[in-house]
N, CA, C and O atoms as a DFTB+ gen file, in Angstrom:
756 C
 N C O
     1  1       0.708      -0.975      -0.206
     2  2       0.004       0.108      -0.143
     3  2       0.844       1.502       0.094
     4  3       0.498       2.483       0.752
     5  1       1.941       1.302      -0.577
     6  2       2.844       2.585      -0.617
     7  2       1.758       3.487      -1.715
     8  3       1.630       4.666      -1.387
     9  1       1.217       3.187      -2.583
    10  2       0.663       3.876      -3.516
    11  2      -0.856       5.328      -2.704
    12  3      -1.425       6.303      -3.195
    13  1      -0.893       4.769      -1.593
    14  2      -1.862       5.265      -0.714
    15  2      -1.412       6.305      -0.185
    16  3      -2.089       7.331      -0.116
    17  1      -0.153       6.210       0.291
    18  2       0.657       7.270       0.728
    19  2       0.970       8.317       0.154
    20  3       1.158       9.440       0.624
    21  1       1.035       7.894      -1.026
    22  2       1.545       9.427      -2.193
    23  2       0.241       9.828      -2.334
    24  3       0.170      11.044      -2.154
    25  1      -0.649       9.410      -2.538
    26  2      -2.042      10.061      -3.131
    27  2      -2.515      10.971      -2.237
    28  3      -2.940      12.055      -2.637
    29  1      -2.491      10.524      -0.449
    30  2      -3.218      11.082       0.459
    31  2      -2.761      12.268       0.815
    32  3      -1.588      12.496       1.109
    33  1      -3.849      13.237       0.802
    34  2      -3.587      14.901       1.008
    35  2      -2.627      14.984       2.034
    36  3      -2.400      14.016       2.761
    37  1      -1.938      16.257       2.175
    38  2      -1.723      16.796       3.559
    39  2      -2.313      17.812       3.978
    40  3      -2.624      18.865       3.422
    41  1      -2.507      17.269       5.434
    42  2      -3.456      18.476       5.727
    43  2      -2.977      19.949       6.377
    44  3      -2.063      19.900       7.201
    45  1      -3.403      20.911       6.130
    46  2      -3.436      22.251       6.361
    47  2      -3.059      22.574       5.493
    48  3      -2.297      23.498       5.776
    49  1      -3.085      22.324       3.828
    50  2      -2.999      22.951       2.630
    51  2      -4.543      23.512       2.018
    52  3      -4.547      24.124       0.950
    53  1      -5.449      23.336       2.539
    54  2      -6.836      23.899       1.822
    55  2      -7.406      22.536       1.479
    56  3      -8.225      22.360       0.576
    57  1      -6.980      21.707       2.160
    58  2      -7.411      20.059       1.724
    59  2      -8.433      19.541       2.786
    60  3      -8.640      20.196       3.807
    61  1      -8.952      18.581       2.583
    62  2      -9.694      17.933       3.365
    63  2      -9.058      17.119       4.272
    64  3      -8.114      16.426       3.890
    65  1      -9.477      17.093       5.563
    66  2      -8.538      16.208       6.424
    67  2      -8.609      14.813       6.141
    68  3      -9.646      14.279       5.749
    69  1      -7.498      14.186       6.334
    70  2      -7.463      12.793       6.096
    71  2      -8.733      11.878       6.602
    72  3      -9.289      12.178       7.658
    73  1      -9.085      10.990       5.986
    74  2     -10.453      10.076       6.494
    75  2     -10.041       9.531       8.097
    76  3      -8.859       9.434       8.427
    77  1     -10.972       9.251       8.872
    78  2     -10.729       8.897      10.139
    79  2     -10.639       7.507       9.874
    80  3     -11.015       7.032       8.802
    81  1     -10.078       6.713      10.955
    82  2     -10.025       5.513      10.961
    83  2     -11.327       4.698      11.375
    84  3     -11.863       5.141      12.391
    85  1     -11.924       3.630      10.812
    86  2     -12.770       2.762      11.050
    87  2     -12.859       2.520      12.727
    88  3     -11.902       2.229      13.445
    89  1     -14.188       2.708      13.137
    90  2     -14.428       2.623      14.729
    91  2     -13.858       1.232      15.280
    92  3     -14.386       0.258      14.743
    93  1     -13.255       1.052      15.880
    94  2     -12.884      -0.052      16.673
    95  2     -14.152      -0.894      16.879
    96  3     -15.127      -0.150      16.988
    97  1     -14.429      -2.041      16.956
    98  2     -15.849      -3.187      17.431
    99  2     -15.418      -3.162      19.076
   100  3     -14.342      -3.019      19.656
   101  1     -16.362      -3.307      19.378
   102  2     -16.457      -3.334      20.795
   103  2     -15.939      -4.995      21.324
   104  3     -15.976      -6.072      20.728
   105  1     -15.409      -4.579      22.850
   106  2     -14.168      -5.561      23.201
   107  2     -14.512      -7.079      22.618
   108  3     -13.799      -7.769      21.890
   109  1     -16.025      -7.436      23.244
   110  2     -16.546      -8.339      22.746
   111  2     -16.634      -9.187      21.387
   112  3     -16.916     -10.378      21.255
   113  1     -16.385      -8.448      20.636
   114  2     -16.765      -9.069      19.153
   115  2     -15.732      -8.899      18.266
   116  3     -15.038      -7.882      18.302
   117  1     -15.570      -9.691      17.555
   118  2     -14.154     -10.063      16.915
   119  2     -14.271      -8.997      15.309
   120  3     -15.281      -8.765      14.644
   121  1     -13.221      -8.651      15.137
   122  2     -13.316      -7.550      13.838
   123  2     -12.864      -8.298      12.504
   124  3     -12.200      -7.762      11.617
   125  1     -13.311      -9.586      12.493
   126  2     -13.027     -10.411      11.267
   127  2     -13.975     -10.031      10.131
   128  3     -13.665     -10.601       9.085
   129  1     -15.070      -9.210      10.030
   130  2     -16.149      -9.248       9.490
   131  2     -16.259      -7.767       8.822
   132  3     -17.242      -7.483       8.137
   133  1     -15.394      -7.001       9.012
   134  2     -15.067      -5.572       8.513
   135  2     -13.727      -5.672       7.453
   136  3     -12.636      -6.196       7.678
   137  1     -14.081      -5.159       6.537
   138  2     -13.164      -4.690       5.219
   139  2     -12.802      -3.448       5.070
   140  3     -13.583      -2.505       5.205
   141  1     -11.495      -3.329       4.756
   142  2     -11.283      -2.112       4.509
   143  2     -11.540      -1.447       3.487
   144  3     -11.107      -2.086       2.529
   145  1     -12.190      -0.148       3.027
   146  2     -12.571       0.116       1.810
   147  2     -11.399       0.620       0.949
   148  3     -10.400       1.236       1.318
   149  1     -11.735       0.237      -0.216
   150  2     -10.445       0.043      -1.056
   151  2     -10.812       1.907      -1.974
   152  3     -11.849       2.554      -1.832
   153  1      -9.534       2.335      -2.872
   154  2      -9.094       3.307      -3.101
   155  2     -10.282       3.821      -3.750
   156  3     -10.667       4.945      -3.430
   157  1     -10.967       3.098      -4.688
   158  2     -12.359       3.631      -5.574
   159  2     -13.167       4.065      -4.451
   160  3     -13.440       5.265      -4.438
   161  1     -13.683       3.227      -3.347
   162  2     -14.661       3.968      -2.924
   163  2     -14.294       4.995      -1.528
   164  3     -14.994       5.464      -0.630
   165  1     -13.115       5.052      -1.797
   166  2     -12.413       6.481      -1.045
   167  2     -12.386       7.847      -1.962
   168  3     -12.569       9.033      -1.686
   169  1     -12.181       7.383      -2.764
   170  2     -12.438       8.329      -3.862
   171  2     -13.985       8.856      -4.171
   172  3     -14.294      10.044      -4.268
   173  1     -14.581       8.118      -4.259
   174  2     -16.128       8.389      -4.711
   175  2     -16.726       9.042      -3.360
   176  3     -17.675       9.824      -3.421
   177  1     -16.149       8.696      -2.192
   178  2     -16.439       9.477      -0.943
   179  2     -15.905      10.875      -0.948
   180  3     -16.553      11.854      -0.581
   181  1     -14.663      10.896      -1.395
   182  2     -14.080      12.257      -1.283
   183  2     -14.585      13.525      -2.459
   184  3     -14.481      14.751      -2.421
   185  1     -15.108      12.674      -3.380
   186  2     -15.893      13.333      -4.563
   187  2     -17.275      13.672      -3.775
   188  3     -17.622      14.848      -3.889
   189  1     -17.953      13.005      -3.152
   190  2     -19.052      13.250      -2.808
   191  2     -19.264      14.466      -1.706
   192  3     -20.179      15.270      -1.525
   193  1     -17.750      14.184      -0.927
   194  2     -18.154      15.374       0.027
   195  2     -17.613      16.664      -0.609
   196  3     -18.019      17.756      -0.212
   197  1     -16.775      16.562      -1.511
   198  2     -16.588      18.068      -2.245
   199  2     -17.598      18.325      -3.197
   200  3     -17.433      19.431      -3.713
   201  1     -18.625      17.689      -3.638
   202  2     -19.673      17.944      -4.198
   203  2     -20.397      18.766      -3.256
   204  3     -20.743      19.935      -3.425
   205  1     -20.590      18.024      -2.236
   206  2     -21.526      18.888      -1.001
   207  2     -20.799      20.422      -0.720
   208  3     -21.308      21.543      -0.742
   209  1     -19.536      20.029      -0.474
   210  2     -18.996      21.769      -0.291
   211  2     -19.514      22.233      -1.583
   212  3     -20.334      23.132      -1.397
   213  1     -19.370      22.001      -2.620
   214  2     -19.194      23.007      -3.485
   215  2     -21.120      23.312      -3.864
   216  3     -21.495      24.277      -4.531
   217  1     -21.874      22.490      -3.395
   218  2     -23.504      23.073      -3.437
   219  2     -23.875      24.063      -2.471
   220  3     -24.753      24.924      -2.511
   221  1     -22.641      23.633      -1.189
   222  2     -22.939      24.672      -0.235
   223  2     -22.067      26.100      -0.251
   224  3     -22.293      26.986       0.572
   225  1     -21.043      26.215      -1.287
   226  2     -20.465      27.600      -1.318
   227  2     -21.518      27.891      -2.449
   228  3     -21.725      29.103      -2.501
   229  1     -22.377      27.067      -3.527
   230  2     -22.799      27.835      -4.265
   231  2     -24.163      28.568      -3.847
   232  3     -24.456      29.626      -4.405
   233  1     -24.975      28.028      -2.893
   234  2     -25.476      28.569      -1.661
   235  2     -25.215      29.643      -1.440
   236  3     -25.823      30.660      -1.774
   237  1     -24.176      29.518      -0.784
   238  2     -23.692      31.046       0.287
   239  2     -23.338      31.955      -0.859
   240  3     -23.391      33.148      -0.558
   241  1     -22.957      31.661      -2.214
   242  2     -22.406      32.840      -3.344
   243  2     -24.015      33.402      -3.858
   244  3     -24.400      34.567      -3.959
   245  1     -24.637      32.348      -4.083
   246  2     -26.121      32.886      -4.256
   247  2     -26.941      34.086      -3.244
   248  3     -27.417      35.165      -3.596
   249  1     -26.904      33.446      -1.850
   250  2     -27.596      34.138      -1.214
   251  2     -26.497      35.361      -0.623
   252  3     -26.860      36.248       0.150
   253  1     -25.364      35.242      -1.048
   254  2     -24.699      36.652      -0.733
   255  2     -24.448      37.767      -1.757
   256  3     -23.883      38.839      -1.541
   257  1     -25.056      37.250      -3.105
   258  2     -24.997      38.127      -4.266
   259  2     -26.574      38.484      -4.191
   260  3     -26.966      39.550      -4.666
   261  1     -27.334      37.711      -3.678
   262  2     -29.151      38.760      -3.340
   263  2     -28.581      39.633      -1.960
   264  3     -28.744      40.837      -2.161
   265  1     -28.120      39.425      -0.967
   266  2     -27.848      40.419      -0.371
   267  2     -27.046      41.347      -0.383
   268  3     -27.165      42.323       0.358
   269  1     -25.965      41.175      -1.347
   270  2     -25.223      42.519      -2.006
   271  2     -26.073      43.317      -2.945
   272  3     -25.803      44.515      -3.035
   273  1     -27.138      42.798      -3.717
   274  2     -27.973      43.414      -4.433
   275  2     -29.157      44.292      -3.688
   276  3     -29.476      45.423      -4.058
   277  1     -29.714      43.641      -2.659
   278  2     -30.389      44.225      -1.589
   279  2     -29.844      45.272      -1.221
   280  3     -30.404      46.300      -1.602
   281  1     -28.491      45.441      -0.303
   282  2     -28.076      46.403      -0.306
   283  2     -27.665      47.309      -1.179
   284  3     -27.672      48.417      -0.643
   285  1     -27.362      47.339      -2.115
   286  2     -26.870      48.459      -3.386
   287  2     -28.554      49.028      -3.488
   288  3     -28.767      50.237      -3.399
   289  1     -29.720      48.029      -3.683
   290  2     -30.791      48.888      -3.815
   291  2     -31.279      49.869      -2.474
   292  3     -31.826      50.960      -2.630
   293  1     -31.076      49.472      -1.594
   294  2     -31.178      49.970      -0.465
   295  2     -30.481      51.339      -0.157
   296  3     -30.975      52.200       0.572
   297  1     -29.476      51.422      -0.691
   298  2     -28.349      52.607      -0.503
   299  2     -29.294      53.518      -1.693
   300  3     -29.831      54.588      -1.407
   301  1     -29.373      52.897      -3.008
   302  2     -29.979      53.886      -3.796
   303  2     -31.246      54.629      -3.582
   304  3     -31.467      55.792      -3.919
   305  1     -32.168      53.687      -2.892
   306  2     -33.096      54.403      -2.259
   307  2     -32.932      55.317      -1.294
   308  3     -33.818      56.171      -1.265
   309  1     -31.941      55.424      -0.361
   310  2     -31.709      55.999       0.581
   311  2     -31.428      57.463      -0.042
   312  3     -32.068      58.506       0.095
   313  1     -29.944      57.109      -0.967
   314  2     -29.566      58.552      -1.630
   315  2     -30.675      58.943      -2.543
   316  3     -30.546      60.153      -2.733
   317  1     -31.713      58.485      -3.203
   318  2     -32.854      59.034      -3.837
   319  2     -33.661      59.758      -2.628
   320  3     -34.028      60.926      -2.763
   321  1     -33.830      59.290      -1.871
   322  2     -34.876      59.733      -0.610
   323  2     -34.381      61.000       0.022
   324  3     -35.068      61.974       0.328
   325  1     -32.877      60.822       0.196
   326  2     -32.244      62.168       0.634
   327  2     -31.944      63.382      -0.383
   328  3     -31.938      64.603      -0.226
   329  1     -31.716      62.610      -1.406
   330  2     -31.804      64.163      -2.445
   331  2     -32.884      64.731      -2.382
   332  3     -32.903      65.907      -2.018
   333  1     -34.172      64.007      -2.744
   334  2     -35.836      64.374      -3.017
   335  2     -36.075      65.185      -1.787
   336  3     -36.765      66.205      -1.808
   337  1     -35.415      64.653      -0.565
   338  2     -36.238      65.419       0.920
   339  2     -35.455      66.793       0.875
   340  3     -36.002      67.838       1.227
   341  1     -34.519      66.758       0.553
   342  2     -33.346      67.861       0.839
   343  2     -34.192      68.597      -0.222
   344  3     -34.606      69.587       0.380
   345  1     -34.686      68.637      -1.534
   346  2     -35.060      69.318      -2.536
   347  2     -36.630      69.920      -2.092
   348  3     -37.155      70.976      -2.445
   349  1     -37.035      69.105      -1.408
   350  2     -38.508      69.540      -0.835
   351  2     -38.584      70.144       0.259
   352  3     -39.629      70.683       0.624
   353  1     -37.401      70.153       1.014
   354  2     -37.287      70.948       2.440
   355  2     -37.421      72.346       2.339
   356  3     -36.916      72.996       1.425
   357  1     -38.198      72.902       3.404
   358  2     -38.404      74.032       3.636
   359  2     -37.129      74.813       4.210
   360  3     -36.675      74.507       5.313
   361  1     -36.499      75.950       3.342
   362  2     -35.331      76.517       3.864
   363  2     -35.751      78.068       4.937
   364  3     -36.807      78.638       5.206
   365  1     -34.622      78.245       5.222
   366  2     -34.998      79.349       6.433
   367  2     -35.653      80.749       5.619
   368  3     -36.406      81.458       6.286
   369  1     -35.394      81.097       4.335
   370  2     -35.727      81.793       3.830
   371  2     -37.489      81.552       3.611
   372  3     -38.323      82.411       3.900
   373  1     -37.733      80.512       3.175
   374  2     -39.508      79.806       3.165
   375  2     -40.086      80.246       4.571
   376  3     -41.105      80.926       4.692
   377  1     -39.418      79.840       5.479
   378  2     -40.127      79.755       6.701
   379  2     -40.301      81.223       7.135
   380  3     -41.357      81.614       7.633
   381  1     -39.016      82.195       6.890
   382  2     -39.213      83.848       7.297
   383  2     -40.333      84.412       6.234
   384  3     -41.032      85.374       6.549
   385  1     -40.443      83.876       5.180
   386  2     -41.409      84.338       4.054
   387  2     -43.048      83.877       4.644
   388  3     -44.091      84.521       4.526
   389  1     -42.880      82.867       5.140
   390  2     -44.321      82.437       5.558
   391  2     -44.697      83.251       7.104
   392  3     -45.815      83.481       7.566
   393  1     -43.865      83.453       7.464
   394  2     -43.976      84.306       8.990
   395  2     -44.261      85.645       8.764
   396  3     -44.949      86.336       9.515
   397  1     -43.737      86.017       7.732
   398  2     -44.065      87.752       7.186
   399  2     -45.116      87.754       6.712
   400  3     -45.680      88.846       6.772
   401  1     -45.807      86.739       6.108
   402  2     -47.175      86.871       5.300
   403  2     -48.298      86.403       6.804
   404  3     -49.373      87.003       6.793
   405  1     -48.092      85.470       7.938
   406  2     -48.842      85.557       8.730
   407  2     -49.077      86.704       9.592
   408  3     -50.165      87.164       9.936
   409  1     -47.983      87.077       9.876
   410  2     -47.682      88.831      10.408
   411  2     -48.779      89.747       9.769
   412  3     -49.794      90.085      10.377
   413  1     -48.456      90.145       8.387
   414  2     -49.451      90.814       7.632
   415  2     -50.747      90.258       7.785
   416  3     -51.527      91.141       8.142
   417  1     -51.392      88.948       7.638
   418  2     -52.573      89.075       7.983
   419  2     -53.221      89.159       9.154
   420  3     -54.435      89.331       9.260
   421  1     -52.311      89.021      10.207
   422  2     -52.956      88.880      11.594
   423  2     -53.061      90.548      11.530
   424  3     -54.143      91.031      11.862
   425  1     -52.051      91.396      11.143
   426  2     -52.530      92.878      11.551
   427  2     -53.357      93.381      10.566
   428  3     -53.882      94.438      10.918
   429  1     -53.726      92.932       9.238
   430  2     -54.668      93.179       8.288
   431  2     -56.295      92.895       9.184
   432  3     -57.168      93.747       9.347
   433  1     -56.323      91.624       9.599
   434  2     -57.404      91.400      10.729
   435  2     -57.564      92.530      11.777
   436  3     -58.557      93.234      11.957
   437  1     -56.835      92.545      12.178
   438  2     -57.091      93.442      13.657
   439  2     -57.449      94.841      13.327
   440  3     -58.242      95.607      13.873
   441  1     -56.579      95.007      12.178
   442  2     -57.160      96.773      11.712
   443  2     -58.522      96.784      10.869
   444  3     -59.149      97.831      10.710
   445  1     -58.974      95.474      10.300
   446  2     -60.358      95.433       9.626
   447  2     -61.166      94.796      11.071
   448  3     -62.176      94.356      10.522
   449  1     -61.292      94.575      12.098
   450  2     -61.504      94.488      13.369
   451  2     -61.951      95.805      14.157
   452  3     -63.023      96.073      14.699
   453  1     -60.789      96.523      14.038
   454  2     -60.989      97.831      14.851
   455  2     -61.755      98.649      13.867
   456  3     -62.649      99.281      14.431
   457  1     -61.705      98.813      12.780
   458  2     -62.721      99.529      11.555
   459  2     -64.014      99.231      11.950
   460  3     -64.809      99.969      12.532
   461  1     -64.201      97.713      11.464
   462  2     -65.631      97.099      11.773
   463  2     -65.965      97.458      13.173
   464  3     -67.078      97.973      13.272
   465  1     -65.135      97.293      14.571
   466  2     -66.110      97.503      15.458
   467  2     -66.337      99.297      15.809
   468  3     -67.160      99.822      16.559
   469  1     -65.686      99.685      15.286
   470  2     -65.684     101.541      15.216
   471  2     -67.195     102.076      14.407
   472  3     -67.915     103.039      14.671
   473  1     -67.291     101.248      13.563
   474  2     -68.358     101.636      12.601
   475  2     -69.640     100.945      13.214
   476  3     -70.759     101.452      13.135
   477  1     -69.440     100.043      13.677
   478  2     -70.437      99.402      14.344
   479  2     -70.731     100.458      15.775
   480  3     -71.900     100.686      16.087
   481  1     -70.016     100.835      16.283
   482  2     -70.541     101.467      17.609
   483  2     -70.777     102.994      17.031
   484  3     -71.717     103.497      17.647
   485  1     -70.359     103.679      16.282
   486  2     -70.950     104.545      15.510
   487  2     -72.318     104.397      14.951
   488  3     -72.980     105.419      15.133
   489  1     -72.860     103.587      14.420
   490  2     -74.018     103.064      14.033
   491  2     -75.116     102.870      15.116
   492  3     -76.270     103.297      15.076
   493  1     -74.479     102.088      16.157
   494  2     -75.330     101.985      17.351
   495  2     -75.645     103.546      18.057
   496  3     -76.781     103.861      18.411
   497  1     -74.429     104.478      18.201
   498  2     -74.710     105.571      18.886
   499  2     -75.475     106.469      17.793
   500  3     -75.972     107.474      18.301
   501  1     -75.660     106.354      16.577
   502  2     -76.689     107.338      15.629
   503  2     -77.890     106.488      15.936
   504  3     -78.920     107.161      15.902
   505  1     -78.125     104.959      16.285
   506  2     -79.296     104.741      16.476
   507  2     -80.026     104.899      18.071
   508  3     -81.216     105.005      18.368
   509  1     -78.928     104.871      18.853
   510  2     -79.863     105.459      19.993
   511  2     -79.875     106.804      20.090
   512  3     -80.394     107.078      21.172
   513  1     -79.539     107.876      19.453
   514  2     -79.860     109.207      19.218
   515  2     -81.234     109.280      18.536
   516  3     -81.998     110.115      19.020
   517  1     -81.687     108.556      17.495
   518  2     -82.477     108.577      16.818
   519  2     -83.662     107.552      17.714
   520  3     -84.843     107.696      17.397
   521  1     -83.390     106.764      18.572
   522  2     -84.667     106.448      19.513
   523  2     -84.861     107.496      20.393
   524  3     -85.999     107.867      20.680
   525  1     -83.869     108.013      20.852
   526  2     -84.079     109.385      21.872
   527  2     -85.019     110.398      21.279
   528  3     -86.062     110.834      21.767
   529  1     -84.424     110.699      20.087
   530  2     -85.403     111.834      19.652
   531  2     -86.956     110.769      19.430
   532  3     -88.038     110.894      20.005
   533  1     -86.602     109.912      18.554
   534  2     -88.302     109.376      18.717
   535  2     -89.056     109.579      19.770
   536  3     -90.126     110.186      19.715
   537  1     -88.451     108.980      21.049
   538  2     -89.103     108.833      22.334
   539  2     -89.613     110.208      22.944
   540  3     -90.577     110.418      23.679
   541  1     -88.640     111.112      22.397
   542  2     -88.927     112.673      23.156
   543  2     -90.114     113.087      22.068
   544  3     -91.056     113.675      22.598
   545  1     -90.208     112.911      20.855
   546  2     -91.237     112.986      19.931
   547  2     -92.536     112.606      20.524
   548  3     -93.447     113.394      20.775
   549  1     -92.543     111.176      20.752
   550  2     -93.534     110.572      21.295
   551  2     -94.070     110.941      22.419
   552  3     -95.274     110.896      22.671
   553  1     -93.114     111.362      23.215
   554  2     -93.649     112.297      24.389
   555  2     -94.454     113.463      24.468
   556  3     -95.247     113.693      25.381
   557  1     -94.190     114.342      23.290
   558  2     -94.810     115.437      23.122
   559  2     -95.829     115.182      22.200
   560  3     -96.778     115.965      22.169
   561  1     -95.795     114.124      21.366
   562  2     -97.273     113.641      21.041
   563  2     -98.424     113.259      21.689
   564  3     -99.622     113.357      21.422
   565  1     -97.634     112.688      22.822
   566  2     -98.661     111.946      24.090
   567  2     -99.326     113.503      24.642
   568  3    -100.520     113.761      24.799
   569  1     -98.221     114.359      24.856
   570  2     -98.507     115.303      25.538
   571  2     -99.563     116.075      24.395
   572  3    -100.435     116.279      25.240
   573  1     -99.918     116.422      23.648
   574  2    -100.470     117.128      22.651
   575  2    -102.015     116.444      22.407
   576  3    -103.095     117.034      22.419
   577  1    -101.784     115.210      22.217
   578  2    -102.892     114.230      22.393
   579  2    -103.820     114.104      23.565
   580  3    -105.014     113.809      23.510
   581  1    -103.096     114.372      24.644
   582  2    -103.842     114.522      25.717
   583  2    -104.477     115.746      26.134
   584  3    -105.492     115.817      26.828
   585  1    -103.741     116.805      25.615
   586  2    -104.236     118.195      26.101
   587  2    -106.034     118.467      24.755
   588  3    -107.138     118.926      25.047
   589  1    -105.517     117.939      23.423
   590  2    -106.806     117.781      22.424
   591  2    -107.659     116.983      23.338
   592  3    -108.538     117.681      23.845
   593  1    -107.680     115.570      23.761
   594  2    -108.529     114.873      24.193
   595  2    -109.398     115.394      25.476
   596  3    -110.594     115.149      25.638
   597  1    -108.483     116.241      26.454
   598  2    -109.078     117.014      27.237
   599  2    -110.013     118.034      26.904
   600  3    -111.061     118.357      27.462
   601  1    -109.421     118.499      25.855
   602  2    -110.105     119.894      25.266
   603  2    -111.584     119.389      24.721
   604  3    -112.678     119.952      24.708
   605  1    -111.115     117.993      24.245
   606  2    -112.620     117.487      23.198
   607  2    -113.577     117.231      24.230
   608  3    -114.751     117.600      24.251
   609  1    -112.990     116.596      25.041
   610  2    -113.826     116.051      26.438
   611  2    -114.732     117.469      27.505
   612  3    -115.668     117.332      28.292
   613  1    -114.068     118.591      27.151
   614  2    -114.589     119.706      27.767
   615  2    -115.569     120.480      27.131
   616  3    -116.376     121.265      27.629
   617  1    -115.350     120.081      25.703
   618  2    -116.452     120.417      24.802
   619  2    -116.110     122.020      24.258
   620  3    -116.931     122.826      23.821
   621  1    -114.689     122.203      24.424
   622  2    -114.020     123.452      23.644
   623  2    -114.430     123.470      22.474
   624  3    -114.476     124.632      22.068
   625  1    -114.799     122.636      21.627
   626  2    -114.838     122.652      20.050
   627  2    -115.804     122.921      19.413
   628  3    -115.895     123.413      18.288
   629  1    -117.078     122.385      20.608
   630  2    -118.173     122.432      20.240
   631  2    -119.292     123.453      20.510
   632  3    -120.396     123.577      19.981
   633  1    -118.586     124.258      21.646
   634  2    -119.656     125.679      22.274
   635  2    -119.640     126.562      21.233
   636  3    -118.665     126.980      20.609
   637  1    -121.347     126.931      21.030
   638  2    -121.466     127.510      20.349
   639  2    -121.357     129.119      20.939
   640  3    -121.319     130.073      20.161
   641  1    -121.312     129.273      22.403
   642  2    -121.261     130.979      22.873
   643  2    -119.844     130.848      23.046
   644  3    -119.408     131.594      23.923
   645  1    -119.036     130.164      22.504
   646  2    -117.599     130.737      23.148
   647  2    -116.846     132.097      22.394
   648  3    -117.627     132.565      21.565
   649  1    -115.861     132.676      22.439
   650  2    -115.703     133.591      22.094
   651  2    -114.924     132.692      20.855
   652  3    -114.781     131.483      21.033
   653  1    -114.333     133.451      19.359
   654  2    -113.624     133.056      18.646
   655  2    -112.233     132.627      19.232
   656  3    -111.934     131.436      19.148
   657  1    -111.451     133.415      19.757
   658  2    -110.228     133.285      20.209
   659  2    -109.904     132.749      21.374
   660  3    -108.730     132.450      21.593
   661  1    -111.026     132.511      22.441
   662  2    -110.549     131.878      23.712
   663  2    -111.274     130.582      23.991
   664  3    -112.497     130.650      24.115
   665  1    -110.688     129.435      24.102
   666  2    -111.282     128.288      24.384
   667  2    -111.780     128.515      25.882
   668  3    -111.399     129.369      26.682
   669  1    -112.569     127.691      26.011
   670  2    -113.661     127.721      26.910
   671  2    -112.970     126.905      28.445
   672  3    -113.279     127.163      29.608
   673  1    -111.959     125.870      27.942
   674  2    -111.186     125.173      29.031
   675  2    -109.887     125.466      28.997
   676  3    -109.427     126.219      28.138
   677  1    -109.242     124.968      29.821
   678  2    -107.493     124.645      29.998
   679  2    -106.936     124.002      28.927
   680  3    -107.522     122.972      28.594
   681  1    -105.952     124.319      28.278
   682  2    -105.428     123.169      27.279
   683  2    -104.045     122.912      27.906
   684  3    -103.064     123.045      27.173
   685  1    -103.887     122.587      29.083
   686  2    -102.814     121.984      29.690
   687  2    -103.644     120.641      30.613
   688  3    -104.684     120.582      31.269
   689  1    -102.443     119.562      30.211
   690  2    -103.345     118.472      31.006
   691  2    -102.623     118.273      32.515
   692  3    -101.488     118.411      32.971
   693  1    -103.498     118.004      32.849
   694  2    -103.520     118.018      34.356
   695  2    -104.010     119.031      34.787
   696  3    -104.930     118.772      35.563
   697  1    -103.782     120.358      34.617
   698  2    -104.662     122.022      35.102
   699  2    -106.083     121.831      35.563
   700  3    -106.846     120.984      35.098
   701  1    -106.349     122.623      36.442
   702  2    -107.734     122.901      36.800
   703  2    -108.025     123.812      35.703
   704  3    -107.296     124.472      34.962
   705  1    -109.382     123.663      35.804
   706  2    -110.453     124.507      34.835
   707  2    -110.510     125.984      35.379
   708  3    -111.332     126.091      36.289
   709  1    -109.903     127.057      35.085
   710  2    -110.488     128.327      35.788
   711  2    -110.994     129.032      34.236
   712  3    -110.694     128.675      33.097
   713  1    -111.799     130.066      34.662
   714  2    -112.600     130.611      33.713
   715  2    -111.765     131.622      33.414
   716  3    -111.347     132.197      34.419
   717  1    -111.356     132.063      32.336
   718  2    -110.765     133.631      31.691
   719  2    -109.169     132.838      31.664
   720  3    -108.343     133.748      31.595
   721  1    -108.648     131.840      31.686
   722  2    -107.185     131.841      31.315
   723  2    -107.193     130.974      29.980
   724  3    -108.013     130.143      29.591
   725  1    -106.191     131.369      29.492
   726  2    -105.874     130.622      27.832
   727  2    -104.728     129.677      28.286
   728  3    -104.220     129.879      29.389
   729  1    -104.308     128.701      27.538
   730  2    -103.258     128.021      27.317
   731  2    -102.656     127.834      25.930
   732  3    -103.460     127.794      24.998
   733  1    -101.627     127.738      25.715
   734  2    -100.990     127.831      24.192
   735  2    -100.421     125.767      24.224
   736  3    -100.069     125.101      25.197
   737  1    -100.539     125.413      22.991
   738  2    -100.489     124.443      22.834
   739  2     -98.881     123.976      22.423
   740  3     -98.350     124.759      21.635
   741  1     -98.139     122.948      22.797
   742  2     -96.562     122.998      22.170
   743  2     -96.523     122.620      20.868
   744  3     -97.334     121.802      20.433
   745  1     -95.713     123.094      20.217
   746  2     -95.292     123.519      18.691
   747  2     -94.780     121.851      18.225
   748  3     -94.024     121.261      18.996
   749  1     -94.991     121.537      17.639
   750  2     -94.602     120.182      16.999
   751  2     -93.138     120.291      16.258
   752  3     -92.807     121.399      15.836
   753  1     -92.374     119.326      16.112
   754  2     -90.935     119.565      15.729
   755  2     -90.932     119.035      14.396
   756  3     -89.898     119.050      13.729
């Protein structure tokens, strides 16, 4: 078996480790039924082992390539979002411009509110003055009506014997009738 020693790989330079020795049989049994594998079987075993390593290496390469592609895609997406976000973000000038617009709108609203309030207050004052004038006129009209009613009740308009310019009854409301006195009625505004 000197050929086996020549073909056996040396451990340590990337080659697979040497095959292990067959396990020994238990102490009670004889090792008569075991035949060491021949060189062809050992080569087939090593070829199977190499094929398994190649499959593992292919899977690792495949998944590694997919991971690299995912990492490149993620980096590209991050770069794209970083650029577009920077383009869409507001600058200090934009914020200052919006602040100026808000301040202008607020001052315009305050000014319009003050003008509106002043207009409403002057309208209310005019209406109150008109109401007071109407109440005063109403009081004068009520006094005139009362005077005319008291004259009508006294029969001053229907007396045939009364003098032409002097009424027979007083025209002041609430005044007692005294003969020979005359009163004047208030003027209407």
